[in-house]
Each structure stands twice: as structure tokens, then as C-alpha cells.
C-alpha positions in Angstrom: -27.7 102.6 101.6 -27.0 98.3 101.0 -29.9 96.2 101.5 -30.0 93.4 103.9 -31.7 90.1 103.7 -34.2 89.0 106.4 -31.7 87.4 109.3 -34.5 85.9 110.6 -34.7 83.4 107.9 -33.2 80.5 109.0 -30.1 79.8 107.0 -26.5 77.9 107.4 -25.6 76.6 110.9 -29.9 77.4 112.1 -31.0 75.8 109.0 -29.5 72.5 109.3 -30.3 73.2 113.2 -34.3 72.6 112.2 -33.1 68.9 111.5 -30.6 68.5 114.2 -31.4 66.7 117.7 -31.6 68.7 120.7 -28.3 67.4 121.3 -26.8 68.2 117.9 -28.0 72.0 118.0 -26.5 72.2 121.4 -23.3 71.0 120.4 -23.8 73.3 117.2 -24.3 76.3 118.8 -21.5 76.0 120.6 -18.7 74.7 117.9 -17.8 71.7 119.9 -16.8 68.7 117.8 -19.2 65.7 117.9 -16.3 63.2 119.7 -15.7 65.5 122.2 -19.2 67.1 123.1 -20.2 63.2 123.3 -17.4 62.4 125.5 -17.3 65.5 127.7 -20.9 67.3 128.0 -24.8 66.3 128.7 -27.5 68.2 127.0 -30.1 69.0 130.3 -33.0 71.1 130.6 -33.2 74.9 129.0 -29.8 74.0 126.6 -27.1 74.1 129.5 -24.1 72.3 129.2 -22.5 69.9 131.9 -18.7 70.8 132.5 -16.6 68.9 130.3 -14.8 66.0 132.0 -11.5 67.7 133.1 -9.5 64.6 133.4 -10.0 63.2 130.0 -7.5 63.6 127.4 -7.5 66.9 125.3 -8.4 65.9 121.6 -4.8 66.8 120.0 -2.7 65.0 122.7 -1.9 61.6 121.2 -0.6 60.7 118.4 1.7 64.1 117.2 3.0 63.9 113.9 6.1 66.3 113.5 6.2 65.9 109.9 5.6 69.6 108.6 3.2 68.6 106.3 3.6 65.2 105.1 -0.1 63.2 105.5 1.6 59.7 106.8 -2.2 58.3 105.5 -3.4 60.7 108.5 -5.1 63.1 106.2 -4.4 66.8 104.4 -2.6 69.3 106.8 -4.5 71.9 108.0 -2.2 74.2 108.8 0.7 74.3 106.8 4.3 74.3 108.3 5.3 78.2 107.0 1.8 79.4 108.5 2.2 78.4 112.1 2.4 81.4 114.2 1.8 83.1 117.3 1.2 86.3 118.8 4.0 87.3 121.1 1.6 88.9 123.5 0.8 84.9 124.4 4.6 85.3 125.9 4.9 88.1 127.1 6.5 87.5 130.1 9.5 86.2 128.9 9.7 89.1 126.5 9.7 91.2 129.4 12.0 89.0 131.6 15.3 90.4 132.8 18.2 88.3 131.0 20.2 89.1 134.1 18.2 87.7 136.7 16.9 84.6 134.7 18.5 81.8 133.0 15.1 81.6 130.9 14.6 83.2 127.7 14.4 86.7 127.7 13.5 89.6 125.3 12.9 89.7 121.8 15.7 87.8 120.1 16.2 84.9 122.9 12.3 84.3 122.7 12.8 84.1 118.9 15.2 81.4 118.9 13.1 79.6 121.5 9.6 79.9 119.2 11.5 78.8 116.1 12.8 75.7 117.8 8.8 74.8 118.7 8.8 75.1 114.8 6.8 78.5 114.9 7.6 79.8 111.4 5.3 83.6 111.9 4.8 86.4 114.6 2.8 88.4 115.4 4.1 91.8 117.8 2.1 93.1 120.5 3.9 96.4 120.7 7.9 96.4 120.2 8.8 96.9 123.9 10.8 94.2 125.9 13.2 94.4 129.3 16.0 97.4 129.5 18.6 94.7 129.8 17.8 92.7 126.6 19.9 93.2 123.6 18.8 96.4 122.0 17.2 98.3 125.4 13.4 98.5 126.1 11.9 100.1 123.0 12.5 99.0 119.9 9.6 101.0 118.6 11.8 103.2 116.1 13.4 103.0 112.6 16.4 101.7 114.6 14.8 98.9 116.6 12.9 97.4 114.1 16.2 96.5 111.9 17.3 94.8 115.0 14.0 93.0 115.2 14.0 92.4 111.2 17.7 90.8 111.7 16.8 88.4 114.2 13.8 87.3 112.8 15.9 86.5 109.9 18.4 84.5 111.9 15.9 82.2 113.3 13.7 81.8 110.0 10.6 83.8 111.5 8.2 86.0 109.4 6.5 89.1 111.0 3.2 89.1 110.0 1.5 91.7 112.0 1.2 94.1 114.6 -1.2 94.9 117.7 0.0 98.5 117.6 -1.0 102.2 116.9 -4.1 103.6 115.4 -4.8 107.4 115.9 -7.5 107.9 118.3 -8.4 110.9 116.5 -10.9 111.5 113.6 -10.1 113.7 111.5 -6.3 112.7 111.9 -4.2 115.5 113.4 -1.0 115.9 112.1 1.1 114.3 115.0 -1.3 111.3 115.1 -1.0 110.6 111.2 2.8 110.9 111.5 2.9 108.3 114.1 0.8 105.9 111.6 2.7 106.3 109.0 6.2 105.7 111.4 4.1 102.8 112.4 3.5 101.7 108.3 7.9 102.1 108.1 8.2 99.9 110.7 6.1 97.1 109.6 7.4 97.2 106.1 10.8 96.8 107.8 10.1 93.8 109.2 8.5 92.5 106.4 4.7 92.3 107.3 2.2 92.1 104.8 -0.1 93.4 107.7 -0.8 95.7 110.3 -3.5 96.2 112.8 -5.1 96.3 115.9 -6.2 94.6 119.1 -9.3 96.7 120.1 -12.9 96.8 117.9 -13.2 99.9 115.2 -15.6 101.5 117.9 -17.1 99.8 121.3 -20.7 101.4 120.5 -23.9 99.4 119.7 -25.1 102.3 117.4 -25.1 102.5 113.1 -24.3 105.9 113.3 -20.9 105.3 115.3 -20.1 102.4 113.1 -20.6 105.0 109.9 -17.8 107.2 111.4 -15.5 104.4 112.2 -15.8 102.9 108.5 -15.1 106.4 107.1 -11.6 106.4 109.5 -10.9 102.8 108.8 -11.7 103.5 104.8 -9.1 106.6 105.5 -6.7 104.8 107.2 -6.6 101.7 104.9 -5.9 104.1 102.0 -2.8 104.9 103.9 -1.5 102.0 104.4 -2.3 100.7 100.8 0.1 103.5 99.5 2.5 101.9 101.6 1.8 98.6 100.7 0.6 97.4 103.8 -2.8 95.8 104.7 -4.6 97.5 107.6 -6.8 94.8 109.9 -8.9 95.3 112.8 -9.4 92.7 115.4 -12.6 91.5 117.4 -13.9 90.8 120.4 -17.1 89.2 121.8 -19.1 92.2 121.5 -18.0 93.3 118.2 -20.2 90.1 117.1 -23.3 91.5 118.7 -26.1 92.8 116.9 -26.1 96.3 115.5 -28.8 99.0 117.8 -30.2 100.4 114.0 -34.2 100.4 114.1 -36.6 102.2 116.2 -38.5 103.3 118.7 -35.8 105.3 119.7 -34.5 106.0 123.6 -34.8 109.4 125.4 -31.6 110.6 123.3 -32.9 109.8 119.9 -31.3 106.6 119.3 -32.6 103.6 118.1 -33.0 100.8 120.7 -34.0 97.6 118.4 -32.3 95.7 115.4 -32.5 94.6 112.2 -30.5 91.6 113.0 -27.1 92.1 111.1 -24.0 92.3 113.9 -21.6 95.2 114.0 -19.1 93.9 112.7 -20.9 92.3 110.0 -22.3 95.5 109.0 -18.3 97.0 109.4 -17.1 94.3 106.8 -20.5 95.5 104.0 -19.8 99.6 104.8 -15.5 99.7 104.2 -13.7 99.0 100.9 -12.8 95.4 100.7 -9.5 96.7 98.8 -8.3 98.8 101.8 -9.7 97.0 105.1 -9.1 93.3 106.7 -10.0 91.5 109.5 -8.4 89.1 112.2 -10.7 87.1 113.4 -10.3 86.0 117.1 -11.8 82.3 117.0 -12.3 82.1 120.5 -13.9 85.4 121.5 -16.2 84.6 118.1 -17.3 81.5 119.7 -18.1 84.0 123.6 -20.2 85.6 120.9 -22.3 82.5 119.8 -22.9 81.8 123.1 -23.6 85.5 123.9 -25.7 86.7 121.6 -28.1 84.5 120.1 -31.5 86.9 120.3 -32.0 89.9 119.2 -35.4 92.2 119.5 -36.7 93.2 115.9 -38.4 96.7 114.5 -41.8 95.1 115.7 -40.6 94.0 119.1 -40.3 90.3 118.8 -37.9 88.0 119.7 -35.9 86.8 116.8 -33.1 84.1 117.0 -30.1 83.8 114.7 -26.9 82.1 115.9 -23.7 82.9 115.0 -21.6 80.9 112.6 -18.0 82.0 112.6 -16.6 79.5 110.4 -19.9 80.6 107.7 -19.0 84.1 108.0 -15.5 83.8 107.0 -16.1 81.8 104.2 -18.8 84.8 103.0 -16.2 87.0 103.4 -13.5 85.5 102.3 -10.0 87.0 101.6 -11.2 90.0 103.9 -9.9 87.1 106.8 -6.2 86.8 106.1 -5.7 86.6 109.7 -7.0 84.4 112.8 -6.2 84.2 116.8 -6.3 80.6 116.9 -7.3 80.7 120.6 -9.0 77.8 122.4 -11.6 77.4 124.8 -13.4 74.5 127.5 -16.9 74.7 127.9 -18.0 77.0 130.9 -21.7 77.9 130.4 -20.9 79.5 135.1 -18.7 82.4 133.9 -20.9 84.5 131.7 -19.1 83.6 128.5 -19.6 79.6 127.6 -15.7 79.2 127.3 -12.7 79.6 129.5 -9.5 79.7 127.9 -6.6 77.1 127.7 -3.6 76.3 125.3 -4.4 76.1 121.5 -5.4 71.7 121.1 -6.4 71.3 124.4 -9.9 72.6 124.6 -13.6 71.9 122.9 -13.3 74.4 119.9 -13.4 72.6 117.0 -10.3 73.3 114.9 -10.9 70.7 112.3 -14.1 72.0 111.2 -13.4 75.4 111.3 -10.4 75.2 109.3 -11.7 72.7 107.3 -14.5 75.1 106.4 -12.7 78.1 105.7 -9.9 76.6 103.7 -7.7 78.8 101.7 -4.9 77.5 104.0 -2.0 79.1 101.9 -3.4 82.7 102.4 -4.8 82.4 105.9 -2.3 82.7 108.7 -3.1 81.6 112.3 -1.6 82.8 115.1 -1.6 80.7 118.7 -2.8 83.2 121.4 -3.9 82.2 125.0 -3.9 85.0 127.4 -3.5 83.0 130.5 -0.2 81.8 129.5 2.0 83.5 131.6 2.2 82.4 135.2 3.4 84.6 138.0 4.6 81.0 139.7 5.5 79.2 136.6 8.0 81.5 135.0 8.3 78.8 132.2 5.0 78.1 131.8 4.6 80.5 128.4 7.2 79.0 126.4 6.2 75.3 127.2 2.6 75.8 126.8 3.7 77.4 123.2 5.2 74.0 122.6 2.1 72.4 123.7 -0.2 74.5 121.1 2.5 74.4 118.0 2.3 70.3 118.4 -1.6 70.8 118.2 -1.7 72.8 115.5 0.7 71.1 113.2 -1.3 67.6 114.0 -4.6 69.1 112.9 -5.6 67.3 110.0 -8.8 67.3 107.8 -10.9 64.3 108.7 -11.2 61.7 105.4 -14.9 61.2 104.3 
């Protein structure tokens, strides 16, 4: 069994926080840029944050640079043009739109064309279904459907870089599940994907035994994917970065009730094969985890503090994180999550610092995502916000020292 360093010892962001002023410690724990924090938030008693000033201009709303990679004296581009992507879940209303009932882009082909006009060069799929009246029909989750999608991607200069698709529910694998998984790997190869994954966590459990089983399953699936030339990845929500329950005393079912202080997905990283299993960090949900999961009950019953540092985890595991969901949020300490989701570049998450810290800009693949972009009353909203998000991602520059 792997041994772990004492997580109660302050390191990284926690160590720095020991010398921070109260305002700086709060800003650091929430991942908010200093300039943005000082202009929109006020530290108050008990460590709460006042709501941002909603009339304030977004941090990236002005001075956008459409030069696609040139510096123009503004510092190094943080996300190169060929790495700017979007998960199609963000514009799912557009791919599902009936082309016979609207003049707006509808179906995969027209959406690809519009995203390419915005400047995107990569897409991540969230399944292969569209409106039945769109070219190719409703279900393109076939070999022939994949060939059609690939032709449209090539037509508009886009590259597929992943899919939130099928992960077998069975373990040990049934023959039917293994066949379906291999079909999805074949589709991934037709589409030219380096990666294939899922939008869910490996397990929803907090117990080490369940994460051990999940690791065995993902190592096996990763080996199947590796033989097909595809890297298998899992995605996170906030709960996956909560603390593992792995120490006694036990409850009435014999399950541990306390923690060593290691986070669930960090444990998964330690016990999975780095040549077989990869990760996609959803940066928004990682910041929600930072807000929610900052203390744990140690084996001796004491409460220990350990503030999660999303960028620090990425740098420790480096190439295990080839993909990101670049999802933004504004600070909100009233909703239980610490953040409200907004289009990329219009929120408080300090993406300039995040991308500067994680580096490897020609390796990472950040995909814009906003779960709330589709609107029941404004059918053009999701593609319009996709353009706003692209422009803000293109405007990111490393700060001059």
C-alpha cells in the first residue's frame, strides 16, 4: 500500500496562507484574482464574502485581442489558438434544434460551422445525437455516423478531442458492455480523438474500498483503450475532491467514519496506472470543492484544515491532466457551493493565474463549458455566449513580472 505524507501539514496554498492577511487568505482560498477580489468583494466576520458587484465590467470584457497567438506587447498567450475548444453540451440546444423550424444554426454540421467562425479549433462531444431533421438523422453513434461527423469536422477545420460517452456500468465487464465500449473506441478513432471519457466520477462513494474497485475497473478499461490508441479519461464534479473516509472508528456497517486527509480523486490518481488512466479537471467544480471541503475529521477525532488547490494538484500530476473544462463562476456564498456559473471570462475564477501555474499550454486542452447557456426564451443565447467565451479565452495573457 502506498504511504502518504501527512496532509495536515501546511503546504502550497496553505503554507502561503500562514503569512497572508485575512483578505489575502480569503481570496486565495476562493481562487479569485486579487484585482477582481478587491474591486468586487469585501471580507467580513466569520470568513464570508459579500456578493460581487454585478454591475462591474467582466475582467476580460475589454481590450480583446483577436490576433490568434501574437503578443502585441501584452504578454504570452496562455491558451494557443489550436487548443481553444468547447464541449458541445454548452450548445446542446443548437445541435438538438429542428432545422425546419428555425433559421438559427441547427444540428452538428451547422453548429460546427458557427463554432469555427467564432474561432474554435477543438470540440468535445457529449454524445452523438442531434435533431432527426438535421443532415445524417438523429443518431450518429455508429461507424457511418462517425464518418459523417469527421467529414464535417474536417470541412470546418475542427478537431474532436474527447467525448463524454459510454463507460461500461458492469464490473467485471459483461461481453455486451465490452463490445459497446470497443464500438465507442472505434468511433473515437474515426473522429481522430486522442482521448475518450465520461462526464461522471469513477464512483460516488466516499469509502476507500469502493475507490479500489473503481481503480481496478478503470485500469482494465484503460488498457483496452490503450490497445486502440486512445487515452481514457474521467471527469470530476465537486464531490470527487471531498475527503476519503478511510480510517476508524467504524459505523454499524463496519465502514470507516474518519479520514486520513487524502481526497477521493487524489487517491484514485495514486492507485491507477498513469499510462492507462487520465483526467479532465472541471475547474469550476474543483473550485466548488475548494469552497466546500476544507476540513476533515482526523483519525484521532480532531478537525483538520486542508484547503484544496486545484492548480497545485494538476502540477503535481502534470500530464495526467490533458483536458480541462474551462467553466467560470462568480462568488456566491449563499447557495452552498460558493460559486454561480457564468460564461467563461465573465466571472471571478482567476484563469490567468490558473493557466499560468499549470503550464504545458501546447499539451492541455481546455474546453469551454457553461451548463446554463441554453435558454428557453432566447434560442440564440448559447451560441452567442460561446462567442463571448471564445473571445475571453483568446484574450488571456500571462501577466508581466
